[in-house]
C-alpha positions in Angstrom: 123.9 107.1 85.5 120.7 109.1 84.8 119.8 109.6 81.1 121.2 112.8 79.7 117.8 114.0 78.4 116.2 113.7 81.8 119.2 115.5 83.5 119.4 118.4 81.1 116.2 120.2 82.0 117.3 123.5 83.6 118.2 126.3 81.3 119.7 129.7 81.9 118.3 131.9 79.3 117.8 135.6 78.7 114.2 136.5 77.7 113.6 137.2 74.0 112.6 140.8 73.5 111.5 143.0 70.6 114.4 143.9 68.3 116.1 147.2 69.1 118.5 149.3 67.0 121.6 147.2 66.0 124.9 148.7 67.0 128.5 147.4 66.6 131.9 148.2 68.1 135.3 146.6 67.8 138.6 147.1 69.7 141.8 145.3 70.5 144.5 145.2 73.2 148.1 144.0 73.1 149.0 141.1 75.3 152.5 140.3 74.0 154.6 139.0 76.9 157.9 140.6 77.9 160.9 138.3 77.1 164.0 138.4 79.3 162.8 139.0 82.8 160.9 135.8 83.7 160.8 132.5 81.8 158.0 132.5 79.2 157.0 128.8 78.6 155.4 128.3 75.2 152.2 126.3 74.9 150.9 123.7 72.6 153.7 121.1 72.1 156.2 119.7 74.7 157.4 121.0 78.0 160.2 123.5 78.7 160.0 125.4 75.3 161.2 128.8 76.3 160.4 131.9 74.3 163.5 133.8 73.2 162.1 136.6 71.0 158.9 138.2 69.7 158.1 138.0 66.0 154.6 139.6 66.0 152.2 140.8 68.7 149.6 138.7 70.5 146.3 140.5 70.7 142.9 140.5 72.4 140.2 141.4 70.0 136.7 142.3 71.1 133.4 142.8 69.3 130.4 144.3 71.0 127.0 143.9 69.5 124.0 145.9 70.6 120.2 145.2 70.4 118.8 148.4 71.7 119.9 148.5 75.4 121.1 144.9 75.4 124.8 144.1 74.7 126.7 141.0 73.8 130.5 141.0 73.9 132.6 138.5 71.9 136.3 138.3 72.8 139.1 136.3 71.0 142.6 136.0 72.6 145.8 134.9 70.8 146.6 132.1 73.4 146.3 128.4 73.5 143.2 128.4 75.8 141.6 130.0 78.8 139.7 128.1 81.6 136.2 129.0 82.6 137.6 130.8 85.7 139.1 133.5 83.4 135.8 134.0 81.6 134.1 134.3 85.0 136.6 136.9 86.2 136.2 138.9 83.0 132.5 138.8 83.2 132.6 140.1 86.8 134.2 143.2 85.6 131.6 143.8 82.9 128.2 144.1 84.6 125.3 145.0 82.5 126.1 142.8 79.5 123.5 140.2 78.4 126.4 137.9 77.6 130.2 137.9 77.5 132.1 135.3 75.4 135.8 134.8 76.1 137.5 132.5 73.6 141.0 131.6 72.5 142.4 131.2 69.0 144.2 128.1 70.3 147.6 129.6 69.3 150.4 127.1 69.8 153.2 129.7 69.7 152.3 131.9 72.7 152.6 131.6 76.5 151.2 128.7 78.5 147.9 130.0 79.9 146.6 126.6 81.1 149.5 125.0 83.0 150.4 122.0 80.8 153.7 123.2 79.3 156.0 124.2 82.2 159.6 123.1 82.8 158.4 119.5 83.3 155.0 117.7 83.3 154.5 118.2 87.0 155.1 122.0 87.0 152.7 124.6 85.7 154.0 126.9 83.0 151.5 129.7 83.8 152.7 133.0 84.9 149.8 134.3 87.2 150.7 137.9 86.5 150.6 137.4 82.8 147.2 135.7 83.1 145.9 138.7 85.0 147.3 140.9 82.2 145.3 138.8 79.7 142.1 139.0 81.7 142.5 142.8 82.2 143.1 143.2 78.5 139.9 141.3 77.7 138.0 143.7 80.0 139.7 146.8 78.5 139.0 145.7 74.9 135.4 145.1 75.6 135.0 148.5 77.3 136.7 150.1 74.3 134.6 148.3 71.8 131.4 149.2 73.8 132.5 152.9 73.8 133.0 152.7 70.0 129.6 151.2 69.3 127.5 152.9 66.6 124.6 152.0 64.4 125.5 149.4 61.9 124.2 146.9 59.2 125.7 143.5 58.6 126.4 141.2 55.7 127.3 137.6 56.1 129.1 135.3 53.7 130.6 131.9 53.7 133.1 130.0 51.5 134.7 126.6 51.5 138.1 125.2 50.7 139.0 121.7 51.8 142.6 122.1 50.6 143.3 124.5 53.5 142.8 121.9 56.2 144.4 118.6 56.9 142.6 116.0 59.1 145.2 113.9 60.9 142.8 111.4 62.3 140.6 108.8 60.5 137.9 109.2 59.4 138.8 112.2 57.3 136.1 114.8 58.1 136.8 118.4 57.6 134.9 121.5 58.6 136.2 123.6 55.7 133.7 126.5 55.8 134.7 130.0 56.7 132.2 132.5 58.0 132.8 136.2 57.5 130.6 139.1 58.7 131.1 142.7 57.5 129.7 145.5 59.6 129.2 148.9 58.0 127.7 152.3 58.5 124.0 152.1 57.5 124.1 155.5 55.7 127.5 155.5 53.9 128.3 151.7 53.8 131.8 152.7 55.2 133.3 149.6 56.8 133.3 149.4 60.6 134.8 146.0 61.1 134.9 142.4 60.1 134.4 139.2 62.1 135.9 136.0 60.6 135.6 132.4 61.9 137.8 129.5 60.6 138.5 126.0 61.8 142.2 125.1 62.0 144.9 124.9 64.7 147.3 127.9 64.7 150.4 125.7 64.7 152.2 126.3 61.4 155.4 127.2 63.3 155.4 123.7 64.8 157.3 122.7 68.0 160.8 124.0 67.5 159.9 127.7 67.2 161.0 129.9 70.1 159.6 133.3 68.8 156.3 134.6 70.2 153.8 134.8 67.4 150.1 134.6 66.7 150.9 132.2 63.9 148.8 132.3 60.8 146.0 134.3 62.6 148.3 137.3 62.5 148.5 137.2 58.8 144.8 136.4 58.2 143.9 139.5 60.2 146.6 141.5 58.4 145.3 140.4 55.0 141.7 141.4 55.8 142.7 144.7 57.4 144.5 145.6 54.2 141.7 144.6 51.8 138.7 145.6 53.9 140.2 148.8 55.3 138.8 148.2 58.8 139.6 146.4 62.1 139.2 142.6 62.1 138.4 140.0 64.8 139.3 136.3 64.2 137.6 133.5 66.0 138.4 129.8 66.1 135.8 127.1 65.5 135.9 123.4 64.9 139.5 122.3 65.4 139.3 118.8 67.0 140.1 115.8 64.9 142.8 117.2 64.3 142.3 120.2 62.0 145.9 121.3 61.2 148.4 122.7 58.8 151.2 120.4 59.8 152.2 118.4 56.7 149.6 120.3 54.7 150.8 121.2 51.3 151.1 125.0 51.0 152.9 126.6 48.1 154.1 130.2 47.5 153.0 132.2 44.5 155.7 130.7 42.4 154.6 127.2 43.2 157.4 126.4 45.7 156.4 124.1 48.5 156.7 125.8 51.9 158.0 124.0 54.9 156.4 123.5 58.3 158.0 125.5 61.1 158.6 128.5 58.9 157.2 132.0 58.9 157.0 131.8 55.1 154.4 129.1 55.4 152.7 130.8 58.3 152.3 134.0 56.3 151.3 132.3 53.1 148.7 130.1 54.8 147.3 133.0 56.8 146.9 135.1 53.7 145.2 132.2 51.9 142.7 132.0 54.8 142.2 135.8 54.5 141.6 135.5 50.7 139.0 132.8 51.4 137.3 135.2 53.8 137.5 137.9 51.1 135.7 135.4 48.7 133.0 135.0 51.4 132.6 138.7 51.8 132.4 139.3 48.1 129.2 137.2 48.1 127.9 138.3 51.5 124.2 139.0 51.8 122.5 141.5 54.2 121.5 139.9 57.5 119.6 141.1 60.5 121.4 140.4 63.8 118.6 141.4 66.1 116.8 140.5 68.3 119.1 138.6 70.7 118.1 135.4 72.4 120.9 134.2 74.7 120.9 130.7 76.1 123.6 129.1 78.3 124.0 126.0 80.4 126.6 124.8 83.0 127.3 121.1 82.9 129.5 118.7 84.7 131.7 116.2 82.8 133.5 113.3 84.5 137.3 113.4 84.5 138.3 110.0 83.3 141.8 110.9 81.9 144.3 109.8 84.5 147.0 112.2 83.3 144.6 115.1 83.9 143.8 113.7 87.4 147.6 113.7 88.1 147.9 117.2 86.8 145.1 118.3 89.1 146.8 116.6 92.1 150.1 118.5 91.4 148.4 121.8 90.9 149.4 121.9 87.2 145.8 122.4 86.3 144.5 125.3 88.4 140.8 124.9 88.4 138.3 123.2 90.7 137.2 119.6 90.5 133.7 118.7 91.5 132.0 115.6 92.9 130.6 113.4 90.2 127.5 111.2 90.9 126.6 110.5 87.3 124.4 113.6 86.8 125.8 116.2 84.4 123.3 118.7 85.6 123.4 118.6 89.4 121.3 121.0 91.5 124.5 122.1 93.2 128.1 121.9 91.9 130.2 120.6 94.9 133.9 121.2 94.9 136.1 118.3 95.9 139.8 117.8 96.5 139.4 114.0 96.8 140.5 113.0 93.3 140.6 109.4 94.2 136.8 109.4 94.0 134.7 110.1 90.9 135.0 113.8 90.0 134.2 116.1 87.2 134.9 119.4 85.6 132.4 122.2 85.4 132.0 123.9 82.1 129.5 125.9 80.0 127.7 125.6 76.6 126.2 128.6 74.8 123.6 129.1 72.1 123.3 132.7 70.7 120.4 133.5 68.4 121.4 136.9 67.0 118.6 137.6 64.6 119.3 135.5 61.5 122.7 134.3 62.9 122.9 131.2 65.2 126.2 130.8 67.1 127.2 127.7 69.0 129.7 128.3 71.8 131.6 125.1 72.7 134.1 124.9 75.5 136.9 123.0 73.8 138.1 121.4 70.6 135.1 119.6 69.1 135.4 117.1 66.4 133.9 118.0 63.0 131.8 114.8 63.1 129.9 116.2 66.1 129.3 119.6 64.4 128.4 118.4 60.9 126.5 115.2 61.8 129.1 112.9 60.3 129.7 110.5 63.2 130.8 107.2 61.8 128.0 104.8 61.1 128.3 101.9 61.0 130.9 102.0 63.7 134.4 100.5 63.2 134.6 97.1 65.0 137.7 98.2 66.8 136.0 101.1 68.6 136.0 101.0 72.4 132.2 101.9 72.6 130.7 100.4 69.5 127.2 100.5 70.8 127.3 104.2 71.9 124.5 106.3 70.5 125.3 108.9 67.9 125.3 112.3 69.5 122.9 115.0 68.2 124.9 117.1 65.8 125.5 120.8 66.7 124.6 122.3 63.3 121.5 120.1 62.9 120.0 121.8 66.1 120.5 125.3 64.8 117.7 126.8 62.7 119.0 130.2 61.9 119.6 131.3 58.3 123.3 131.5 59.0 125.4 129.3 61.4 128.7 129.8 63.1 130.6 128.0 65.8 133.1 129.3 68.4 135.3 126.7 69.8 137.3 127.1 73.1 134.4 129.3 74.1 134.5 130.3 77.8 136.7 127.3 78.6 139.2 124.8 77.2 138.5 121.2 78.2 140.4 119.6 75.4 139.2 117.3 72.6 135.5 116.5 72.4 135.1 113.2 70.5 132.2 111.1 69.3 131.9 108.4 71.9 131.6 105.6 69.4 134.8 106.7 67.8 136.8 106.5 71.1 139.7 104.2 70.5 142.3 103.7 73.2 142.3 99.9 73.5 143.4 97.3 71.0 142.3 96.1 68.5 142.5 99.6 67.0 140.2 101.0 64.4 141.0 100.9 60.6 143.5 98.1 61.2 146.0 100.4 62.8 148.7 99.1 65.0 148.5 101.8 67.6 145.9 104.3 68.9 145.3 107.5 67.0 146.0 110.9 68.5 143.2 112.5 70.5 142.0 110.7 73.5 145.0 111.7 75.6 143.9 115.3 75.4 140.3 114.7 76.3 138.7 114.7 79.8 137.0 111.4 78.8 134.5 109.7 76.5 131.5 111.3 78.1 132.5 114.8 77.0 131.0 114.5 73.6 127.6 113.0 74.6 127.1 115.4 77.5 128.0 118.6 75.6 125.9 117.7 72.5 122.9 116.8 74.7 123.3 120.0 76.6 123.4 122.0 73.3 120.3 120.1 72.1 118.5 121.1 75.4 119.3 124.7 74.8 118.0 124.6 71.2 114.7 123.0 72.4 113.7 126.0 74.4 
């Protein structure tokens, strides 16, 4: 296999221009599925979990930022994940934008939008008509946000709380920082909107719930709308590892422990995240978000997960596979249907330099170790690849005054692990008797190295 550094040489980048007037717009669209006509298979846990009711709406939320005549759209959708094909179809309907980001909150209590949670493991749970509705709503929300754009100023704040996340996999590394951005009228300081980014799986309702809900995200947005008196867009960041609320201690205001799988815990947790964002906003400082420098890169990652290969063969995963010859940056991406031979999945990495704000766009559930530069060293002797090099950390490559990460950005390829922490084969790490959770939901051990090297290449421009 060619070295990653020699392969990752071609960048797709928009030229850096002088800063123009900064503008901001925000809008949303409802994508709540209808219950009763067709089966709605719920995503995130096991197969054949059918939705029976709606508790709260699922939304598409779009933010459009302007640098003079250049526009960047950032979209967040209350679903488990969207493949790169959805992002490409949305972009096709939005010509003229310098960049369009389509991400998912990774909600585990909404419809299957990927195919993995149908009536059984060999049947897709995706309703193609619903997926079209989601994509159309993304386009509509961006257009509405663009039409609502007006001159704005921004303030950015951050805050941390490690008690709001549980890491279910050793080593215990948490990305416990929330990023909150307030946009306001430059003359009156009237609030125009808030963007918040947090790092946790929306799965408080757990696996037995049958009511459609955006989980804690609904309540985080509600909390901030109430306190900030403006629209709010929520984005998911670093959630691999696994960053979760399941078996996380959350108490109500009276000190009573709240149970997993309840709306009481979902609301309480969501409002606590909202209050953490309020703390960040209270200390927010003025920040310039122009000029824009947009850098993106398509890469190929080998599919080494046999269950994923089987899902491709049965059409459960509806996306192309590509020939893999060891080069993550081929001159041409060649589609293949021969999954018996080496093949890969095409995805995309992004690096947005928005004035003083750097944004990493990662197409899956990246582990905090790879973001924060905390890959285990020395490696545990039970690891499958103990001599694997430590990947270049995402945040270490970003030099903006402020940093933010959007996970599940323009794709969902599953977990993105440090290669030297890959642990499928005995003896297992940390003296455990069985493998930890994670590898089964990854395309393979090369995902981490390839994506981190691709991001490094983008930042070197």
